[in-house]
N, C-alpha and C positions, 0 to 999 in steps of 0.2 A: 937235336930234335926241334922241329918247328914249334914256335910259341903257341900257335892255335891248337896243335895236337896236345901239347903239354897242358894247356889250360883246360881243354875239354876232358882229358883223362883225369885230371885232378878233380874237376867238377863231378865226373862220373863216379870216381872213387868215394867222394864224400856222400853223394846220393845213395850209392850202394850200401855204405855203412849205415846211414840213417834209415833207409827203407827196408833193409834186410835184417838188421839186428835191433836197432833202437826202437823203431815204430812197433814191430811185433812184440817186443818185450813189454812195452807199456800197455799194450792191448791184450796181454795174456794169450798171444797166439804162439803156436808151435813153430820153432825154427828148425827146418829140416835141411838135409844135404841137398835135396832136389831144389828147394826154394833158393838156397845159396847159389847153386850153380846157374839156375835160370836168371837170378838177379845179377850175377856177375856178367853174364853174357849180355843181357839187356842194358845194363848201365854202362858197360864198355861201349856198346854201339851208340847208346844215347849220348855219352860223353863225346865221342868222335863227331857226332852230328851237331852237338852243341858247339864244339870247337870250330867246326866248319861254318856254322852260323856266325860266330864271332869274326872269323876270317872274312866272310863276305860283307858283313856290316861295317867293319872297322878298317878294312883294306890295309892289313899289316905292311 
């Protein structure tokens, strides 16, 4: 697996956990299956885009 994809997916996974579970927990928001699925899709795409940005900026 290319380094930029791996870095992006790791970043996306961390953001997914923080924004889907930790942030709502501390704000007394409900965590639903729908929010988890939407968050997973969005943060996976966001992670790949973040990795692509790293690739373009740092020229692996």
